[in-house]
TITIPA-324309 format. One record per residue (C-alpha): residue number from 1; residue in one letter; x, y, z. Coordinates in steps of 0.5 Angstrom, whole numbers, plus 500, padded with zeros to 3 digits. Layout:
<zavexs>
i: NUM, aa: a, u: X, v: Y, w: Z
...
</zavexs>
This chain:
<zavexs>
i: 1, aa: x, u: 494, v: 632, w: 422
i: 2, aa: x, u: 501, v: 633, w: 425
i: 3, aa: x, u: 503, v: 640, w: 424
i: 4, aa: x, u: 508, v: 641, w: 418
i: 5, aa: x, u: 512, v: 647, w: 415
i: 6, aa: x, u: 515, v: 646, w: 408
i: 7, aa: x, u: 521, v: 651, w: 406
i: 8, aa: x, u: 525, v: 651, w: 400
i: 9, aa: x, u: 532, v: 654, w: 399
i: 10, aa: x, u: 541, v: 651, w: 393
i: 11, aa: x, u: 546, v: 646, w: 389
i: 12, aa: x, u: 550, v: 646, w: 383
i: 13, aa: x, u: 552, v: 639, w: 381
i: 14, aa: x, u: 552, v: 634, w: 375
i: 15, aa: x, u: 545, v: 632, w: 372
i: 16, aa: x, u: 544, v: 624, w: 372
i: 17, aa: x, u: 547, v: 620, w: 366
i: 18, aa: x, u: 547, v: 613, w: 364
i: 19, aa: x, u: 545, v: 610, w: 371
i: 20, aa: x, u: 539, v: 605, w: 370
i: 21, aa: x, u: 533, v: 607, w: 374
i: 22, aa: x, u: 528, v: 601, w: 376
i: 23, aa: x, u: 523, v: 607, w: 378
i: 24, aa: x, u: 517, v: 610, w: 374
i: 25, aa: x, u: 512, v: 615, w: 376
i: 26, aa: x, u: 506, v: 615, w: 379
i: 27, aa: x, u: 500, v: 618, w: 375
i: 28, aa: x, u: 497, v: 619, w: 381
i: 29, aa: x, u: 500, v: 626, w: 384
i: 30, aa: x, u: 499, v: 630, w: 390
i: 31, aa: x, u: 497, v: 637, w: 390
i: 32, aa: x, u: 503, v: 641, w: 394
i: 33, aa: x, u: 499, v: 644, w: 401
i: 34, aa: x, u: 498, v: 650, w: 404
i: 35, aa: x, u: 505, v: 653, w: 407
i: 36, aa: x, u: 504, v: 654, w: 415
i: 37, aa: x, u: 507, v: 661, w: 418
i: 38, aa: x, u: 506, v: 658, w: 425
i: 39, aa: x, u: 514, v: 657, w: 428
i: 40, aa: x, u: 513, v: 655, w: 434
i: 41, aa: x, u: 507, v: 650, w: 436
i: 42, aa: x, u: 505, v: 644, w: 441
i: 43, aa: x, u: 501, v: 638, w: 439
i: 44, aa: x, u: 494, v: 636, w: 441
i: 45, aa: x, u: 492, v: 633, w: 447
i: 46, aa: x, u: 490, v: 627, w: 443
i: 47, aa: x, u: 497, v: 627, w: 440
i: 48, aa: x, u: 500, v: 628, w: 447
i: 49, aa: x, u: 496, v: 621, w: 449
i: 50, aa: x, u: 501, v: 618, w: 444
i: 51, aa: x, u: 507, v: 620, w: 446
i: 52, aa: x, u: 511, v: 618, w: 452
i: 53, aa: x, u: 518, v: 619, w: 451
i: 54, aa: x, u: 522, v: 623, w: 446
i: 55, aa: x, u: 521, v: 628, w: 441
i: 56, aa: x, u: 525, v: 633, w: 437
i: 57, aa: x, u: 525, v: 641, w: 438
i: 58, aa: x, u: 528, v: 644, w: 432
i: 59, aa: x, u: 531, v: 650, w: 429
i: 60, aa: x, u: 532, v: 651, w: 421
i: 61, aa: x, u: 536, v: 656, w: 417
i: 62, aa: x, u: 538, v: 657, w: 410
i: 63, aa: x, u: 543, v: 661, w: 406
i: 64, aa: x, u: 541, v: 661, w: 398
i: 65, aa: x, u: 547, v: 661, w: 393
i: 66, aa: x, u: 550, v: 669, w: 393
i: 67, aa: x, u: 547, v: 668, w: 386
i: 68, aa: x, u: 541, v: 665, w: 387
i: 69, aa: x, u: 538, v: 670, w: 393
i: 70, aa: x, u: 533, v: 672, w: 389
i: 71, aa: x, u: 530, v: 666, w: 387
i: 72, aa: x, u: 531, v: 663, w: 394
i: 73, aa: x, u: 535, v: 657, w: 392
i: 74, aa: x, u: 534, v: 650, w: 389
i: 75, aa: x, u: 533, v: 647, w: 396
i: 76, aa: x, u: 527, v: 645, w: 400
i: 77, aa: x, u: 526, v: 642, w: 407
i: 78, aa: x, u: 520, v: 640, w: 411
i: 79, aa: x, u: 520, v: 639, w: 419
i: 80, aa: x, u: 514, v: 635, w: 422
i: 81, aa: x, u: 511, v: 634, w: 429
i: 82, aa: x, u: 508, v: 627, w: 427
i: 83, aa: x, u: 510, v: 622, w: 432
i: 84, aa: x, u: 517, v: 624, w: 435
i: 85, aa: x, u: 518, v: 628, w: 429
i: 86, aa: x, u: 520, v: 628, w: 422
i: 87, aa: x, u: 526, v: 632, w: 419
i: 88, aa: x, u: 528, v: 632, w: 412
i: 89, aa: x, u: 532, v: 636, w: 406
i: 90, aa: x, u: 532, v: 636, w: 399
i: 91, aa: x, u: 538, v: 638, w: 395
i: 92, aa: x, u: 536, v: 640, w: 387
i: 93, aa: x, u: 541, v: 639, w: 382
i: 94, aa: x, u: 543, v: 646, w: 378
i: 95, aa: x, u: 545, v: 643, w: 372
i: 96, aa: x, u: 538, v: 642, w: 370
i: 97, aa: x, u: 538, v: 650, w: 369
i: 98, aa: x, u: 542, v: 649, w: 362
i: 99, aa: x, u: 536, v: 645, w: 360
i: 100, aa: x, u: 531, v: 651, w: 361
i: 101, aa: x, u: 528, v: 647, w: 367
i: 102, aa: x, u: 528, v: 651, w: 374
i: 103, aa: x, u: 532, v: 646, w: 378
i: 104, aa: x, u: 528, v: 649, w: 385
i: 105, aa: x, u: 521, v: 645, w: 382
i: 106, aa: x, u: 523, v: 638, w: 383
i: 107, aa: x, u: 526, v: 638, w: 390
i: 108, aa: x, u: 520, v: 643, w: 393
i: 109, aa: x, u: 515, v: 638, w: 390
i: 110, aa: x, u: 519, v: 632, w: 393
i: 111, aa: x, u: 518, v: 635, w: 400
i: 112, aa: x, u: 511, v: 637, w: 399
i: 113, aa: x, u: 509, v: 630, w: 397
i: 114, aa: x, u: 513, v: 627, w: 403
i: 115, aa: x, u: 510, v: 632, w: 408
i: 116, aa: x, u: 503, v: 630, w: 406
i: 117, aa: x, u: 504, v: 623, w: 406
i: 118, aa: x, u: 508, v: 622, w: 413
i: 119, aa: x, u: 502, v: 620, w: 416
i: 120, aa: x, u: 500, v: 615, w: 410
i: 121, aa: x, u: 498, v: 608, w: 413
i: 122, aa: x, u: 503, v: 604, w: 407
i: 123, aa: x, u: 509, v: 609, w: 409
i: 124, aa: x, u: 509, v: 606, w: 416
i: 125, aa: x, u: 514, v: 611, w: 419
i: 126, aa: x, u: 519, v: 608, w: 414
i: 127, aa: x, u: 524, v: 613, w: 412
i: 128, aa: x, u: 525, v: 609, w: 405
i: 129, aa: x, u: 518, v: 608, w: 404
i: 130, aa: x, u: 516, v: 615, w: 405
i: 131, aa: x, u: 522, v: 616, w: 400
i: 132, aa: x, u: 519, v: 612, w: 395
i: 133, aa: x, u: 512, v: 614, w: 396
i: 134, aa: x, u: 513, v: 622, w: 395
i: 135, aa: x, u: 518, v: 620, w: 389
i: 136, aa: x, u: 513, v: 617, w: 385
i: 137, aa: x, u: 508, v: 623, w: 386
i: 138, aa: x, u: 513, v: 628, w: 384
i: 139, aa: x, u: 512, v: 630, w: 377
i: 140, aa: x, u: 516, v: 636, w: 377
i: 141, aa: x, u: 522, v: 635, w: 372
i: 142, aa: x, u: 529, v: 635, w: 375
i: 143, aa: x, u: 532, v: 632, w: 380
i: 144, aa: x, u: 535, v: 632, w: 387
i: 145, aa: x, u: 539, v: 629, w: 393
i: 146, aa: x, u: 535, v: 627, w: 399
i: 147, aa: x, u: 535, v: 625, w: 406
i: 148, aa: x, u: 529, v: 623, w: 411
i: 149, aa: x, u: 530, v: 622, w: 418
i: 150, aa: x, u: 524, v: 620, w: 423
i: 151, aa: x, u: 524, v: 619, w: 430
i: 152, aa: x, u: 521, v: 614, w: 434
i: 153, aa: x, u: 518, v: 616, w: 441
i: 154, aa: x, u: 522, v: 610, w: 444
i: 155, aa: x, u: 528, v: 614, w: 442
i: 156, aa: x, u: 530, v: 610, w: 435
i: 157, aa: x, u: 532, v: 615, w: 429
i: 158, aa: x, u: 531, v: 612, w: 422
i: 159, aa: x, u: 535, v: 615, w: 417
i: 160, aa: x, u: 534, v: 614, w: 410
i: 161, aa: x, u: 539, v: 617, w: 405
i: 162, aa: x, u: 540, v: 618, w: 397
i: 163, aa: x, u: 546, v: 622, w: 395
i: 164, aa: x, u: 550, v: 627, w: 399
i: 165, aa: x, u: 545, v: 631, w: 404
i: 166, aa: x, u: 548, v: 629, w: 411
i: 167, aa: x, u: 546, v: 627, w: 418
i: 168, aa: x, u: 551, v: 628, w: 425
i: 169, aa: x, u: 548, v: 625, w: 432
i: 170, aa: x, u: 552, v: 628, w: 437
i: 171, aa: x, u: 552, v: 626, w: 444
i: 172, aa: x, u: 556, v: 631, w: 449
i: 173, aa: x, u: 563, v: 633, w: 445
i: 174, aa: x, u: 563, v: 627, w: 440
i: 175, aa: x, u: 559, v: 625, w: 434
i: 176, aa: x, u: 556, v: 618, w: 435
i: 177, aa: x, u: 553, v: 617, w: 428
i: 178, aa: x, u: 555, v: 620, w: 422
i: 179, aa: x, u: 552, v: 619, w: 414
i: 180, aa: x, u: 557, v: 618, w: 408
i: 181, aa: x, u: 555, v: 621, w: 401
i: 182, aa: x, u: 553, v: 616, w: 395
i: 183, aa: x, u: 557, v: 619, w: 390
i: 184, aa: x, u: 558, v: 616, w: 382
i: 185, aa: x, u: 564, v: 620, w: 382
i: 186, aa: x, u: 567, v: 626, w: 385
i: 187, aa: x, u: 562, v: 632, w: 385
i: 188, aa: x, u: 556, v: 627, w: 382
i: 189, aa: x, u: 552, v: 625, w: 388
i: 190, aa: x, u: 547, v: 619, w: 387
i: 191, aa: x, u: 540, v: 623, w: 386
i: 192, aa: x, u: 532, v: 622, w: 385
i: 193, aa: x, u: 530, v: 624, w: 378
i: 194, aa: x, u: 524, v: 625, w: 374
i: 195, aa: x, u: 528, v: 621, w: 368
i: 196, aa: x, u: 529, v: 614, w: 367
i: 197, aa: x, u: 536, v: 615, w: 370
i: 198, aa: x, u: 538, v: 616, w: 376
i: 199, aa: x, u: 537, v: 612, w: 383
i: 200, aa: x, u: 530, v: 610, w: 387
i: 201, aa: x, u: 529, v: 609, w: 394
i: 202, aa: x, u: 532, v: 602, w: 393
i: 203, aa: x, u: 539, v: 606, w: 392
i: 204, aa: x, u: 538, v: 609, w: 399
i: 205, aa: x, u: 542, v: 608, w: 405
i: 206, aa: x, u: 538, v: 606, w: 411
i: 207, aa: x, u: 540, v: 606, w: 418
i: 208, aa: x, u: 538, v: 606, w: 425
i: 209, aa: x, u: 541, v: 610, w: 431
i: 210, aa: x, u: 539, v: 609, w: 438
i: 211, aa: x, u: 538, v: 616, w: 441
i: 212, aa: x, u: 537, v: 619, w: 448
i: 213, aa: x, u: 535, v: 626, w: 451
i: 214, aa: x, u: 540, v: 631, w: 450
i: 215, aa: x, u: 543, v: 628, w: 444
i: 216, aa: x, u: 543, v: 633, w: 438
i: 217, aa: x, u: 542, v: 631, w: 430
i: 218, aa: x, u: 545, v: 636, w: 425
i: 219, aa: x, u: 542, v: 635, w: 418
i: 220, aa: x, u: 544, v: 639, w: 412
i: 221, aa: x, u: 545, v: 640, w: 404
i: 222, aa: x, u: 552, v: 639, w: 402
i: 223, aa: x, u: 553, v: 646, w: 403
i: 224, aa: x, u: 554, v: 645, w: 410
i: 225, aa: x, u: 558, v: 639, w: 410
i: 226, aa: x, u: 563, v: 641, w: 404
i: 227, aa: x, u: 565, v: 647, w: 408
i: 228, aa: x, u: 565, v: 645, w: 416
i: 229, aa: x, u: 568, v: 640, w: 419
i: 230, aa: x, u: 565, v: 635, w: 424
i: 231, aa: x, u: 569, v: 638, w: 430
i: 232, aa: x, u: 567, v: 645, w: 427
i: 233, aa: x, u: 560, v: 643, w: 428
i: 234, aa: x, u: 560, v: 640, w: 435
i: 235, aa: x, u: 563, v: 646, w: 438
i: 236, aa: x, u: 558, v: 651, w: 435
i: 237, aa: x, u: 552, v: 646, w: 437
i: 238, aa: x, u: 556, v: 646, w: 444
i: 239, aa: x, u: 557, v: 654, w: 444
i: 240, aa: x, u: 549, v: 655, w: 442
i: 241, aa: x, u: 544, v: 652, w: 447
i: 242, aa: x, u: 538, v: 654, w: 443
i: 243, aa: x, u: 537, v: 650, w: 437
i: 244, aa: x, u: 535, v: 655, w: 432
i: 245, aa: x, u: 541, v: 660, w: 434
i: 246, aa: x, u: 545, v: 653, w: 433
i: 247, aa: x, u: 542, v: 652, w: 426
i: 248, aa: x, u: 544, v: 659, w: 424
i: 249, aa: x, u: 551, v: 659, w: 427
i: 250, aa: x, u: 552, v: 653, w: 423
i: 251, aa: x, u: 549, v: 656, w: 416
i: 252, aa: x, u: 553, v: 663, w: 417
i: 253, aa: x, u: 560, v: 659, w: 419
i: 254, aa: x, u: 559, v: 655, w: 412
i: 255, aa: x, u: 557, v: 661, w: 408
i: 256, aa: x, u: 564, v: 664, w: 411
i: 257, aa: x, u: 568, v: 658, w: 409
i: 258, aa: x, u: 565, v: 658, w: 403
i: 259, aa: x, u: 567, v: 665, w: 400
i: 260, aa: x, u: 574, v: 664, w: 403
i: 261, aa: x, u: 579, v: 662, w: 397
i: 262, aa: x, u: 585, v: 660, w: 403
i: 263, aa: x, u: 581, v: 656, w: 407
i: 264, aa: x, u: 582, v: 648, w: 407
i: 265, aa: x, u: 575, v: 646, w: 406
i: 266, aa: x, u: 572, v: 639, w: 407
i: 267, aa: x, u: 571, v: 640, w: 399
i: 268, aa: x, u: 578, v: 642, w: 397
i: 269, aa: x, u: 581, v: 636, w: 401
i: 270, aa: x, u: 576, v: 631, w: 398
i: 271, aa: x, u: 578, v: 635, w: 391
i: 272, aa: x, u: 585, v: 634, w: 392
i: 273, aa: x, u: 585, v: 627, w: 395
i: 274, aa: x, u: 581, v: 625, w: 388
i: 275, aa: x, u: 587, v: 628, w: 383
i: 276, aa: x, u: 584, v: 635, w: 382
i: 277, aa: x, u: 589, v: 641, w: 384
i: 278, aa: x, u: 592, v: 647, w: 381
i: 279, aa: x, u: 596, v: 647, w: 375
i: 280, aa: x, u: 603, v: 644, w: 375
i: 281, aa: x, u: 606, v: 650, w: 375
i: 282, aa: x, u: 603, v: 653, w: 381
i: 283, aa: x, u: 604, v: 647, w: 384
i: 284, aa: x, u: 612, v: 648, w: 383
i: 285, aa: x, u: 611, v: 655, w: 386
i: 286, aa: x, u: 608, v: 651, w: 393
i: 287, aa: x, u: 600, v: 653, w: 392
i: 288, aa: x, u: 595, v: 647, w: 392
i: 289, aa: x, u: 587, v: 647, w: 391
i: 290, aa: x, u: 584, v: 651, w: 397
i: 291, aa: x, u: 578, v: 654, w: 398
i: 292, aa: x, u: 570, v: 653, w: 400
i: 293, aa: x, u: 565, v: 651, w: 396
i: 294, aa: x, u: 559, v: 657, w: 394
i: 295, aa: x, u: 553, v: 653, w: 394
i: 296, aa: x, u: 546, v: 653, w: 398
i: 297, aa: x, u: 546, v: 652, w: 405
i: 298, aa: x, u: 540, v: 648, w: 408
i: 299, aa: x, u: 542, v: 647, w: 416
i: 300, aa: x, u: 536, v: 643, w: 420
i: 301, aa: x, u: 538, v: 642, w: 428
i: 302, aa: x, u: 534, v: 638, w: 432
i: 303, aa: x, u: 535, v: 637, w: 440
i: 304, aa: x, u: 532, v: 630, w: 443
i: 305, aa: x, u: 528, v: 633, w: 449
i: 306, aa: x, u: 523, v: 629, w: 453
i: 307, aa: x, u: 517, v: 633, w: 451
i: 308, aa: x, u: 510, v: 631, w: 449
i: 309, aa: x, u: 511, v: 636, w: 442
i: 310, aa: x, u: 516, v: 638, w: 437
i: 311, aa: x, u: 518, v: 646, w: 437
i: 312, aa: x, u: 519, v: 649, w: 430
i: 313, aa: x, u: 524, v: 655, w: 432
i: 314, aa: x, u: 525, v: 657, w: 424
i: 315, aa: x, u: 527, v: 664, w: 424
i: 316, aa: x, u: 520, v: 668, w: 421
i: 317, aa: x, u: 525, v: 671, w: 416
i: 318, aa: x, u: 527, v: 664, w: 413
i: 319, aa: x, u: 520, v: 663, w: 411
i: 320, aa: x, u: 518, v: 670, w: 408
i: 321, aa: x, u: 524, v: 670, w: 404
i: 322, aa: x, u: 521, v: 663, w: 400
i: 323, aa: x, u: 514, v: 666, w: 400
i: 324, aa: x, u: 514, v: 668, w: 393
i: 325, aa: x, u: 516, v: 662, w: 390
i: 326, aa: x, u: 511, v: 658, w: 394
i: 327, aa: x, u: 505, v: 662, w: 392
i: 328, aa: x, u: 507, v: 660, w: 385
i: 329, aa: x, u: 507, v: 653, w: 387
i: 330, aa: x, u: 500, v: 654, w: 390
i: 331, aa: x, u: 497, v: 657, w: 385
</zavexs>
């Protein structure tokens, strides 16, 4: 079996409304696996005989929304060493809290189910099929955006994305591939849901990117991409040779920008482009809408290496921050 680590973390957005859903949840539910405390591991000798080209070395970091620190937030993600490596992020929708539903449960179970199904024969190492089967196996009430990326050992990176979680592929000092967010309207992304509204795996944007040794993949929830520009992502990754340090630096930068009311963030620029701005009297005074977006911030940095295993370099404190909620799910 491939080694898998599942984490959880947060977001604040609208609930899915009035969008047709072609999906019905399956009655066969997958149990949520025990979480692994192993932070760095090598693949078995049997796995080594299968791999011959490239795989991921992965670092992760998560910073919950300031008001959700005690609960750990509402994002979830997992990292697997299967084949060349699998990374995924699910971003729970906070609007469910208004209906007395814990928004973190749906993305947690979605990611846990995906981690269980990575090696499923029907998945065939296809991220879109993995999303379909994980969604069908999820019984929690709620909704989430999701992105899954699977690296083949020959260097083909396969990506499936529903909503506004994102991914950047970096080679040297430039971005060679970038996902685009899917939104119904500003701040209301496409999302998988437990209800008969929302999107399905059929709505996922599917992409294939050829990567090579030395390339860097940056994946995250919109808490990263709403607060950090692409050129900042490139320069931050370049300034940190270690993937764990790079993930932490990106998350910290996003956190700093999110609390800066004067920062012209990607989020505030998009808001203004969609017609959202300060009142007219403030415009007369030369003021405009600025500031970052407070949110949960999940960052995964994967470096493509010529290796026989995937190293998981997540920080122990990140795992500890989510132990209490994970124990609740396991019970």
